[in-house]
LUMVO-538403 format. One record per residue: x, y, z of N, C-alpha, C in turn; residue number from 0; residue in three letters. Coordinates in nm, 3 decimals. Atoms other than C-alpha are relative to their C-alpha. Last residue first. Layout:
LUMVO-538403
n.X:n.Y:n.Z:ca.X:ca.Y:ca.Z:c.X:c.Y:c.Z:lumse:pami
X:Y:Z:X:Y:Z:X:Y:Z:NUM:ALA
...
***
This chain:
LUMVO-538403
n.X:n.Y:n.Z:ca.X:ca.Y:ca.Z:c.X:c.Y:c.Z:lumse:pami
0.129:-0.062:-0.028:-7.095:6.185:-5.420:0.013:0.151:0.002:247:UNK
0.003:-0.146:-0.002:-6.816:5.966:-5.553:-0.141:0.051:0.027:246:UNK
0.134:-0.040:-0.043:-6.826:5.598:-5.465:-0.009:0.151:0.015:245:UNK
0.094:0.111:0.016:-6.447:5.561:-5.507:-0.134:0.045:0.056:244:UNK
0.060:-0.012:0.134:-6.215:5.858:-5.559:-0.086:-0.123:-0.034:243:UNK
-0.075:0.093:0.083:-6.006:5.761:-5.252:-0.051:-0.002:-0.145:242:UNK
-0.137:-0.052:0.006:-6.140:6.073:-5.079:0.087:-0.088:-0.090:241:UNK
0.006:-0.116:0.089:-6.492:5.953:-5.165:0.139:0.061:-0.018:240:UNK
0.018:0.052:0.136:-6.418:5.616:-5.010:-0.003:0.113:-0.101:239:UNK
-0.130:0.055:0.040:-6.284:5.790:-4.701:-0.007:-0.053:-0.142:238:UNK
-0.090:-0.114:0.025:-6.599:6.003:-4.675:0.136:-0.049:-0.047:237:UNK
0.045:-0.058:0.128:-6.814:5.692:-4.714:0.088:0.119:-0.037:236:UNK
-0.057:0.074:0.113:-6.603:5.529:-4.443:-0.045:0.052:-0.136:235:UNK
-0.060:-0.094:0.095:-6.681:5.802:-4.190:0.049:-0.070:-0.127:234:UNK
0.107:-0.082:0.054:-6.925:5.591:-3.985:0.052:0.103:-0.101:233:UNK
0.076:0.080:0.095:-6.648:5.336:-3.942:-0.110:0.084:-0.065:232:UNK
-0.075:0.005:0.126:-6.432:5.604:-3.782:-0.072:-0.081:-0.106:231:UNK
-0.016:-0.133:0.060:-6.689:5.691:-3.515:0.076:-0.001:-0.132:230:UNK
-0.139:-0.041:-0.016:-6.790:5.329:-3.451:0.026:0.131:-0.072:229:UNK
-0.035:-0.095:0.107:-7.168:5.319:-3.455:0.141:0.053:0.025:228:UNK
-0.145:0.004:0.014:-7.298:5.025:-3.257:0.039:0.085:-0.120:227:UNK
-0.058:-0.111:-0.075:-7.654:5.123:-3.164:0.152:0.002:-0.006:226:UNK
0.043:-0.123:0.066:-7.812:4.906:-3.434:0.057:0.124:0.070:225:UNK
-0.103:-0.044:0.094:-7.599:4.626:-3.292:-0.041:0.126:-0.076:224:UNK
-0.097:-0.084:-0.069:-7.839:4.607:-2.997:0.109:0.051:-0.094:223:UNK
0.062:-0.123:-0.048:-8.121:4.484:-3.218:0.102:0.093:0.063:222:UNK
0.029:-0.083:0.117:-7.918:4.229:-3.413:-0.064:0.133:0.040:221:UNK
-0.125:-0.050:0.059:-7.769:4.093:-3.092:-0.028:0.094:-0.116:220:UNK
-0.052:-0.104:-0.088:-8.110:4.070:-2.924:0.129:0.058:-0.055:219:UNK
0.080:-0.121:0.020:-8.256:3.888:-3.223:0.049:0.113:0.091:218:UNK
-0.024:-0.062:0.130:-7.969:3.637:-3.221:-0.077:0.130:-0.013:217:UNK
0.080:0.058:0.106:-7.979:3.561:-2.849:0.030:0.072:-0.131:216:UNK
0.066:-0.097:0.088:-7.724:3.623:-2.574:-0.083:-0.076:-0.103:215:UNK
0.126:0.063:0.037:-7.538:3.463:-2.285:-0.079:0.102:-0.082:214:UNK
0.105:-0.081:0.062:-7.172:3.554:-2.242:-0.122:-0.084:-0.031:213:UNK
0.127:0.026:-0.068:-6.971:3.336:-2.005:-0.114:0.083:-0.056:212:UNK
0.039:-0.109:-0.089:-6.656:3.303:-2.215:-0.138:-0.030:0.058:211:UNK
-0.094:-0.111:0.013:-6.452:3.055:-2.420:-0.037:0.122:0.085:210:UNK
-0.105:0.002:-0.102:-6.624:2.736:-2.303:0.093:0.120:-0.004:209:UNK
-0.129:-0.024:0.063:-6.952:2.788:-2.485:0.109:0.014:0.105:208:UNK
-0.086:0.117:-0.014:-7.242:2.632:-2.294:0.141:0.023:-0.055:207:UNK
0.001:0.044:-0.139:-7.441:2.951:-2.231:0.100:-0.114:0.022:206:UNK
-0.083:-0.091:-0.079:-7.344:3.097:-2.568:0.011:-0.045:0.145:205:UNK
-0.137:0.003:0.051:-7.474:2.792:-2.754:0.091:0.089:0.084:204:UNK
-0.063:0.121:-0.055:-7.783:2.772:-2.534:0.146:-0.010:-0.044:203:UNK
-0.020:-0.026:-0.142:-7.871:3.132:-2.623:0.069:-0.119:0.068:202:UNK
-0.114:-0.091:-0.011:-7.820:3.055:-2.990:0.031:0.029:0.146:201:UNK
-0.120:0.075:0.037:-8.052:2.753:-2.975:0.125:0.086:0.018:200:UNK
-0.028:0.094:-0.109:-8.316:2.948:-2.784:0.126:-0.080:-0.027:199:UNK
-0.054:-0.076:-0.112:-8.297:3.232:-3.035:0.037:-0.091:0.116:198:UNK
-0.141:-0.026:0.033:-8.347:2.978:-3.312:0.067:0.081:0.110:197:UNK
-0.073:0.126:-0.018:-8.667:2.857:-3.148:0.149:0.019:-0.029:196:UNK
-0.004:0.036:-0.141:-8.800:3.211:-3.109:0.081:-0.127:0.025:195:UNK
-0.137:0.042:-0.034:-8.707:3.317:-3.462:0.014:-0.046:0.145:194:UNK
-0.044:0.103:0.094:-9.065:3.332:-3.592:0.137:-0.057:0.037:193:UNK
0.076:0.124:-0.023:-9.185:3.516:-3.283:0.052:-0.112:-0.089:192:UNK
-0.032:0.047:-0.135:-8.908:3.776:-3.299:-0.074:-0.130:0.033:191:UNK
-0.127:0.073:0.002:-8.947:3.799:-3.677:0.040:-0.051:0.139:190:UNK
-0.067:-0.044:-0.123:-9.316:3.886:-3.669:0.129:-0.080:0.013:189:UNK
0.087:-0.098:-0.066:-9.513:3.873:-3.995:0.066:0.056:0.125:188:UNK
0.071:0.060:-0.112:-9.233:3.703:-4.183:-0.077:0.108:0.075:187:UNK
-0.001:-0.082:-0.122:-9.116:3.810:-4.529:-0.084:-0.069:0.106:186:UNK
0.104:0.031:-0.097:-9.026:3.568:-4.809:0.016:0.090:0.122:185:UNK
-0.038:-0.021:-0.139:-8.827:3.697:-5.107:-0.120:-0.029:0.092:184:UNK
0.023:-0.135:-0.050:-8.915:3.548:-5.445:0.035:0.005:0.148:183:UNK
0.063:-0.089:0.098:-8.840:3.252:-5.671:-0.028:0.142:0.050:182:UNK
0.013:0.044:0.138:-8.760:3.006:-5.391:-0.080:0.102:-0.080:181:UNK
0.136:-0.009:0.052:-8.627:3.120:-5.057:-0.002:-0.044:-0.146:180:UNK
0.008:0.061:0.134:-8.315:3.031:-4.862:-0.146:-0.002:-0.043:179:UNK
-0.103:-0.055:0.089:-8.214:3.247:-4.564:0.001:-0.062:-0.139:178:UNK
-0.016:-0.146:-0.012:-8.493:3.221:-4.308:0.099:0.058:-0.099:177:UNK
0.126:-0.066:0.035:-8.622:2.871:-4.396:0.008:0.152:0.010:176:UNK
0.012:-0.021:0.144:-8.263:2.746:-4.398:-0.125:0.079:-0.036:175:UNK
0.063:0.113:0.070:-8.228:2.791:-4.024:-0.021:0.034:-0.148:174:UNK
0.143:-0.008:0.026:-7.995:3.076:-3.927:-0.053:-0.127:-0.067:173:UNK
0.041:-0.102:0.096:-7.648:2.970:-3.813:-0.151:-0.004:-0.022:172:UNK
0.123:0.033:0.075:-7.547:2.783:-3.499:-0.044:0.114:-0.090:171:UNK
0.106:-0.099:-0.028:-7.184:2.855:-3.402:-0.123:-0.032:-0.084:170:UNK
0.058:-0.046:0.125:-6.969:2.542:-3.411:-0.117:0.093:0.031:169:UNK
0.121:0.067:0.044:-6.785:2.514:-3.082:-0.052:0.062:-0.130:168:UNK
0.129:-0.058:-0.041:-6.436:2.651:-3.061:-0.118:-0.081:-0.051:167:UNK
0.103:0.075:0.072:-6.135:2.422:-3.096:-0.137:0.053:0.042:166:UNK
0.129:0.010:-0.069:-5.836:2.632:-2.996:-0.094:-0.082:-0.088:165:UNK
-0.033:0.031:-0.139:-5.468:2.668:-3.085:-0.127:0.002:0.085:164:UNK
0.093:-0.028:-0.109:-5.529:2.654:-3.458:0.054:-0.040:0.137:163:UNK
0.037:0.130:-0.054:-5.227:2.662:-3.692:-0.089:0.022:0.122:162:UNK
-0.102:0.067:-0.079:-5.231:2.999:-3.860:-0.046:-0.138:0.043:161:UNK
-0.014:0.144:0.025:-5.420:3.242:-4.077:0.109:-0.057:0.089:160:UNK
-0.107:0.051:-0.084:-5.553:3.595:-4.024:0.000:-0.153:-0.012:159:UNK
0.013:0.143:-0.033:-5.762:3.727:-4.313:0.123:-0.039:0.082:158:UNK
-0.122:0.076:-0.023:-5.820:4.100:-4.361:-0.032:-0.146:0.025:157:UNK
0.000:0.093:-0.114:-6.101:4.300:-4.512:0.135:-0.068:0.011:156:UNK
0.135:0.050:-0.026:-6.186:4.583:-4.751:-0.006:-0.096:0.118:155:UNK
-0.024:0.125:-0.073:-5.876:4.802:-4.760:-0.132:-0.059:0.046:154:UNK
0.061:-0.003:-0.133:-5.973:5.061:-5.026:0.026:-0.134:0.068:153:UNK
-0.010:0.126:-0.075:-5.815:5.153:-5.359:-0.065:0.018:0.136:152:UNK
0.073:0.106:0.070:-5.889:5.416:-5.625:0.020:-0.137:0.066:151:UNK
0.140:-0.025:0.033:-5.629:5.649:-5.475:-0.056:-0.116:-0.080:150:UNK
0.026:-0.117:0.086:-5.306:5.491:-5.357:-0.150:0.026:-0.014:149:UNK
0.092:0.027:0.110:-5.254:5.258:-5.059:-0.026:0.127:-0.081:148:UNK
-0.040:-0.087:0.111:-4.943:5.312:-4.848:-0.088:-0.023:-0.123:147:UNK
-0.031:0.085:0.115:-5.028:5.011:-4.631:0.040:0.082:-0.123:146:UNK
-0.095:0.105:-0.038:-5.014:5.202:-4.302:0.047:-0.081:-0.120:145:UNK
-0.132:-0.061:-0.026:-5.176:5.512:-4.452:0.104:-0.107:0.031:144:UNK
-0.048:-0.054:0.127:-5.468:5.322:-4.605:0.140:0.057:0.017:143:UNK
-0.044:0.115:0.079:-5.507:5.126:-4.282:0.056:0.045:-0.134:142:UNK
-0.127:0.044:-0.056:-5.516:5.453:-4.087:0.053:-0.120:-0.077:141:UNK
-0.102:-0.097:0.041:-5.785:5.582:-4.322:0.137:-0.037:0.054:140:UNK
-0.043:0.025:0.138:-5.988:5.264:-4.281:0.110:0.096:-0.044:139:UNK
-0.066:-0.126:0.038:-6.006:5.296:-3.903:0.059:-0.020:-0.139:138:UNK
0.007:-0.089:-0.116:-6.235:5.034:-3.748:0.064:0.136:-0.030:137:UNK
0.086:-0.114:0.031:-6.269:4.890:-4.101:-0.013:0.096:0.119:136:UNK
-0.090:-0.101:0.057:-5.971:4.665:-4.023:-0.079:0.124:-0.040:135:UNK
-0.043:-0.101:-0.097:-6.224:4.496:-3.795:0.103:0.097:-0.054:134:UNK
0.071:-0.121:0.037:-6.378:4.312:-4.090:0.042:0.116:0.089:133:UNK
-0.022:-0.119:-0.082:-6.106:4.064:-4.014:-0.071:0.121:-0.061:132:UNK
0.014:-0.122:0.078:-6.196:3.717:-4.140:0.010:0.121:0.093:131:UNK
0.105:-0.090:-0.046:-6.062:3.435:-3.924:-0.001:0.122:-0.091:130:UNK
0.014:-0.132:0.061:-5.865:3.132:-4.028:-0.104:0.083:0.073:129:UNK
0.112:-0.076:-0.052:-5.733:2.803:-3.894:-0.001:0.139:-0.059:128:UNK
-0.035:-0.125:-0.065:-5.512:2.575:-4.099:-0.126:0.067:0.053:127:UNK
0.014:0.009:-0.146:-5.605:2.215:-4.169:0.054:0.123:0.073:126:UNK
-0.134:0.038:-0.047:-5.478:2.231:-4.530:0.006:-0.006:0.152:125:UNK
-0.023:0.134:0.057:-5.838:2.231:-4.659:0.137:-0.053:0.039:124:UNK
0.063:0.098:-0.088:-5.888:2.520:-4.415:0.014:-0.141:-0.055:123:UNK
-0.076:0.010:-0.125:-5.633:2.728:-4.605:-0.059:-0.106:0.092:122:UNK
-0.127:0.068:0.025:-5.794:2.653:-4.942:0.078:-0.019:0.129:121:UNK
0.031:0.140:0.034:-6.144:2.742:-4.824:0.128:-0.080:-0.022:120:UNK
0.039:0.069:-0.123:-6.010:3.056:-4.656:-0.031:-0.146:-0.027:119:UNK
-0.117:0.016:-0.086:-5.824:3.172:-4.966:-0.035:-0.081:0.124:118:UNK
-0.088:0.099:0.061:-6.122:3.110:-5.193:0.122:-0.028:0.087:117:UNK
0.058:0.131:-0.025:-6.351:3.297:-4.954:0.086:-0.111:-0.059:116:UNK
-0.016:0.034:-0.142:-6.121:3.599:-4.955:-0.055:-0.139:0.030:115:UNK
-0.141:0.031:-0.026:-6.096:3.605:-5.334:0.019:-0.044:0.145:114:UNK
-0.029:0.130:0.060:-6.473:3.585:-5.376:0.143:-0.042:0.028:113:UNK
0.066:0.103:-0.078:-6.526:3.869:-5.131:0.028:-0.139:-0.052:112:UNK
-0.070:0.015:-0.128:-6.265:4.086:-5.300:-0.062:-0.111:0.085:111:UNK
-0.130:0.062:0.026:-6.406:4.033:-5.649:0.074:-0.029:0.131:110:UNK
0.025:0.143:0.024:-6.753:4.109:-5.517:0.130:-0.074:-0.027:109:UNK
0.024:0.059:-0.132:-6.625:4.439:-5.377:-0.029:-0.150:-0.012:108:UNK
-0.130:0.017:-0.065:-6.480:4.520:-5.719:-0.015:-0.062:0.138:107:UNK
-0.072:0.106:0.070:-6.816:4.461:-5.886:0.135:-0.029:0.065:106:UNK
0.058:0.128:-0.041:-6.991:4.665:-5.618:0.068:-0.117:-0.070:105:UNK
-0.037:0.029:-0.139:-6.754:4.957:-5.672:-0.053:-0.137:0.044:104:UNK
-0.138:0.048:-0.002:-6.788:4.943:-6.050:0.045:-0.035:0.142:103:UNK
-0.012:0.122:0.079:-7.167:4.966:-6.036:0.141:-0.057:0.009:102:UNK
0.039:0.112:-0.086:-7.168:5.222:-5.754:0.017:-0.132:-0.072:101:UNK
0.141:0.041:0.001:-6.980:5.461:-5.981:-0.024:-0.117:0.096:100:UNK
0.064:-0.049:-0.121:-6.648:5.629:-5.904:-0.144:-0.042:0.013:99:UNK
-0.054:0.073:-0.115:-6.465:5.412:-6.156:-0.056:0.050:0.132:98:UNK
0.088:0.111:-0.033:-6.696:5.552:-6.426:0.049:-0.078:0.123:97:UNK
0.102:-0.045:-0.095:-6.497:5.876:-6.422:-0.090:-0.114:0.047:96:UNK
0.024:0.106:-0.098:-6.203:5.699:-6.586:-0.107:0.037:0.103:95:UNK
0.063:-0.052:-0.120:-6.166:5.901:-6.910:-0.035:-0.116:0.095:94:UNK
0.143:0.029:-0.008:-5.931:5.737:-7.162:-0.055:0.050:0.133:93:UNK
0.070:-0.128:0.018:-5.586:5.871:-7.259:-0.153:-0.020:-0.003:92:UNK
0.059:0.007:0.134:-5.445:5.516:-7.299:-0.086:0.123:-0.029:91:UNK
-0.113:0.008:0.094:-5.214:5.577:-7.001:-0.049:-0.006:-0.145:90:UNK
-0.058:-0.134:0.007:-5.525:5.688:-6.813:0.117:0.003:-0.098:89:UNK
0.085:-0.084:0.085:-5.701:5.361:-6.896:0.060:0.139:-0.018:88:UNK
0.000:0.055:0.137:-5.417:5.145:-6.763:-0.079:0.090:-0.094:87:UNK
-0.129:-0.032:0.062:-5.370:5.368:-6.458:0.006:-0.048:-0.145:86:UNK
-0.003:-0.144:0.023:-5.741:5.351:-6.369:0.129:0.039:-0.072:85:UNK
0.078:-0.022:0.123:-5.730:4.974:-6.419:-0.011:0.148:-0.033:84:UNK
-0.069:0.063:0.113:-5.447:4.943:-6.166:-0.073:0.029:-0.131:83:UNK
-0.113:-0.085:0.041:-5.602:5.192:-5.925:0.067:-0.055:-0.125:82:UNK
0.027:-0.048:0.135:-5.930:4.999:-5.917:0.109:0.096:-0.048:81:UNK
-0.104:-0.069:0.077:-5.826:4.788:-5.622:-0.047:0.034:-0.141:80:UNK
0.081:-0.036:0.117:-6.047:4.669:-5.338:0.086:0.093:-0.085:79:UNK
0.019:-0.140:0.037:-5.771:4.545:-5.110:-0.089:0.011:-0.124:78:UNK
0.062:0.000:0.133:-5.768:4.209:-4.935:-0.040:0.144:-0.032:77:UNK
0.098:-0.107:0.013:-5.524:4.220:-4.642:-0.051:-0.002:-0.144:76:UNK
0.031:-0.055:0.132:-5.350:3.893:-4.563:-0.095:0.118:0.016:75:UNK
0.110:-0.096:0.009:-5.190:3.806:-4.230:-0.011:0.051:-0.144:74:UNK
-0.001:-0.080:0.122:-4.975:3.504:-4.164:-0.124:0.088:-0.003:73:UNK
-0.122:0.030:0.076:-4.868:3.313:-3.855:0.008:0.082:-0.127:72:UNK
0.024:0.095:0.109:-5.135:3.486:-3.648:0.130:-0.022:-0.078:71:UNK
-0.054:0.131:-0.034:-5.011:3.650:-3.328:-0.021:-0.103:-0.110:70:UNK
-0.146:-0.006:0.006:-5.053:4.010:-3.444:0.063:-0.136:0.026:69:UNK
-0.037:-0.029:0.139:-5.420:3.950:-3.521:0.151:-0.001:-0.015:68:UNK
-0.033:0.125:0.068:-5.458:3.786:-3.178:0.038:0.021:-0.147:67:UNK
-0.141:0.037:-0.010:-5.432:4.130:-3.017:0.037:-0.126:-0.077:66:UNK
-0.001:0.145:-0.019:-5.778:4.235:-3.148:0.145:-0.047:0.002:65:UNK
0.026:0.017:-0.144:-5.851:4.608:-3.134:-0.010:-0.147:0.035:64:UNK
0.105:0.102:-0.018:-5.861:4.588:-3.516:-0.047:-0.010:0.145:63:UNK
0.117:-0.048:0.073:-5.666:4.914:-3.550:-0.118:-0.094:0.024:62:UNK
0.054:-0.111:-0.078:-5.432:4.793:-3.276:-0.122:0.061:-0.068:61:UNK
0.071:0.059:-0.114:-5.388:4.460:-3.454:-0.060:0.109:0.087:60:UNK
0.130:0.044:0.052:-5.299:4.657:-3.768:-0.083:-0.063:0.111:59:UNK
0.080:-0.120:0.028:-5.023:4.841:-3.581:-0.139:-0.039:-0.049:58:UNK
0.041:-0.057:-0.129:-4.890:4.514:-3.437:-0.089:0.122:-0.021:57:UNK
0.106:0.087:-0.054:-4.890:4.356:-3.783:-0.050:0.054:0.134:56:UNK
0.120:-0.033:0.074:-4.691:4.657:-3.909:-0.118:-0.086:0.046:55:UNK
0.048:-0.129:-0.050:-4.436:4.608:-3.635:-0.128:0.043:-0.070:54:UNK
0.060:0.018:-0.132:-4.403:4.239:-3.719:-0.055:0.131:0.055:53:UNK
-0.073:-0.083:-0.095:-4.346:4.302:-4.091:-0.070:-0.004:0.136:52:UNK
-0.106:0.082:-0.060:-4.492:4.010:-4.288:0.082:0.078:0.102:51:UNK
-0.064:-0.081:-0.103:-4.823:4.158:-4.400:0.098:-0.089:0.075:50:UNK
-0.050:0.080:-0.111:-4.916:3.990:-4.726:0.070:0.091:0.098:49:UNK
-0.124:-0.044:-0.065:-5.116:4.225:-4.948:0.032:-0.096:0.113:48:UNK
-0.031:0.065:-0.126:-5.374:4.088:-5.193:0.133:0.053:0.054:47:UNK
-0.144:0.017:-0.018:-5.529:4.291:-5.472:0.026:-0.052:0.140:46:UNK
-0.038:0.033:-0.137:-5.887:4.275:-5.593:0.149:-0.022:0.003:45:UNK
-0.009:-0.119:-0.084:-6.019:4.445:-5.906:0.021:-0.031:0.148:44:UNK
-0.102:0.041:-0.097:-5.952:4.162:-6.149:0.031:0.115:0.097:43:UNK
-0.066:-0.123:-0.045:-6.159:4.345:-6.416:0.112:-0.029:0.101:42:UNK
-0.145:0.016:0.017:-6.239:4.019:-6.597:0.077:0.122:0.049:41:UNK
-0.037:-0.060:0.129:-6.603:4.137:-6.614:0.151:-0.004:-0.025:40:UNK
0.104:-0.068:0.074:-6.643:4.049:-6.243:0.055:0.066:-0.125:39:UNK
-0.002:-0.145:-0.010:-6.371:3.813:-6.126:-0.108:0.061:-0.089:38:UNK
0.091:-0.062:0.097:-6.342:3.442:-6.052:-0.005:0.150:0.023:37:UNK
0.139:-0.022:-0.040:-6.042:3.357:-5.832:-0.082:0.060:-0.115:36:UNK
0.088:0.070:0.093:-5.724:3.228:-5.996:-0.148:0.015:0.035:35:UNK
-0.021:-0.051:0.135:-5.497:3.482:-5.828:-0.096:-0.061:-0.100:34:UNK
0.059:-0.134:0.008:-5.638:3.401:-5.485:0.007:0.053:-0.143:33:UNK
0.145:0.019:-0.010:-5.561:3.031:-5.532:-0.070:0.135:-0.014:32:UNK
0.042:0.052:0.130:-5.212:3.126:-5.648:-0.150:-0.024:-0.004:31:UNK
-0.002:-0.115:0.092:-5.171:3.341:-5.336:-0.043:-0.044:-0.140:30:UNK
0.119:-0.081:-0.031:-5.281:3.046:-5.121:-0.007:0.123:-0.091:29:UNK
0.118:0.071:0.049:-5.023:2.825:-5.294:-0.127:0.081:0.023:28:UNK
0.001:-0.013:0.146:-4.746:3.079:-5.240:-0.122:-0.067:-0.061:27:UNK
0.038:-0.138:0.029:-4.836:3.096:-4.870:-0.009:0.021:-0.151:26:UNK
0.144:-0.012:-0.025:-4.826:2.715:-4.854:-0.048:0.141:-0.031:25:UNK
0.069:0.076:0.104:-4.483:2.701:-5.019:-0.152:0.010:0.016:24:UNK
0.014:-0.089:0.115:-4.358:2.979:-4.793:-0.073:-0.071:-0.113:23:UNK
-0.105:0.007:0.100:-4.424:2.748:-4.501:-0.027:0.096:-0.115:22:UNK
0.055:0.066:0.119:-4.659:2.862:-4.228:0.109:0.004:-0.106:21:UNK
0.000:-0.069:0.129:-4.480:2.942:-3.902:-0.067:-0.083:-0.110:20:UNK
-0.056:0.087:0.103:-4.589:2.783:-3.575:-0.005:0.072:-0.133:19:UNK
-0.118:-0.073:0.048:-4.652:2.988:-3.263:0.075:-0.087:-0.099:18:UNK
-0.127:0.050:-0.051:-4.994:2.831:-3.225:0.114:0.081:-0.062:17:UNK
-0.088:0.072:0.092:-5.297:3.045:-3.306:0.126:-0.048:0.071:16:UNK
-0.119:0.036:-0.078:-5.595:3.166:-3.106:0.086:-0.090:-0.088:15:UNK
-0.059:-0.124:-0.053:-5.875:3.352:-3.282:0.116:-0.027:0.093:14:UNK
-0.107:0.030:-0.095:-6.005:3.077:-3.508:0.068:0.130:0.042:13:UNK
-0.099:-0.107:-0.006:-6.341:3.139:-3.676:0.101:-0.031:0.109:12:UNK
0.000:-0.074:-0.125:-6.514:2.805:-3.724:0.104:0.111:-0.012:11:UNK
-0.082:-0.122:-0.013:-6.606:2.632:-4.048:-0.019:0.066:0.136:10:UNK
-0.053:-0.005:-0.137:-6.755:2.284:-3.997:0.086:0.124:0.023:9:UNK
0.112:0.013:-0.095:-6.983:2.290:-4.301:0.047:0.006:0.145:8:UNK
0.083:-0.119:0.008:-6.700:2.422:-4.518:-0.114:-0.003:0.102:7:UNK
-0.073:-0.112:-0.059:-6.460:2.151:-4.402:-0.086:0.127:0.002:6:UNK
-0.005:0.025:-0.144:-6.717:1.879:-4.474:0.073:0.113:0.073:5:UNK
0.130:-0.040:-0.055:-6.776:2.034:-4.815:-0.003:-0.021:0.151:4:UNK
0.010:-0.145:0.011:-6.407:2.009:-4.897:-0.130:0.051:0.061:3:UNK
-0.072:-0.063:-0.112:-6.383:1.654:-4.759:-0.008:0.152:-0.006:2:UNK
-0.145:0.003:0.009:-6.651:1.515:-4.991:0.064:0.082:0.112:1:UNK
-0.050:-0.136:-0.021:-7.010:1.434:-4.897:0.153:-0.001:-0.003:0:UNK
***
């Protein structure tokens, strides 16, 4: 097993960072890695924003409701970006209605996910800590305003990077039998019964974890999360429509 795979198998979300700057050379390297990411139909519909302004980082941390976001040495925002291609086509007097389709949206979202994973893999290969920030979705419209994003764009996720100041335990993920099937999808008669052993492992993980005293199981988390409906997150379809993406 090579060192890259070892890093991937030991991935942990880091939420505490040392007050150590990341060199510009490393940032430039991570941007180059992002730039060379695979892309759907060569559309290159992902754009990366480096947040270097301290006040702006504070504002984004407030959106995320996670103070550690402002403490990270570097903050990237991955933007789903079809504005560039819209402008190119418009300048060529070509209709761009297709950019509001689910097909183009999903392709651009894939571009963003691939870019984010490439950045994290590269950063962790340099012994940096990372955490994905889906929490920027807490208020997408505010993020759009803060970053001055034009139409045909959407802030999909953030990545906080820095030198780790914690060593969290490795969170146990679903057993392979629940997430890897062959040739067709496998359904289970009763998921609570089938996941009983995994629930016990997850409960033990939380019970022994040194960062807090929470005790919980996987099935309970997935059940209770059905009641988590952030008011601004539930409006994201409206925001996407306002941005001329996923038109309805």
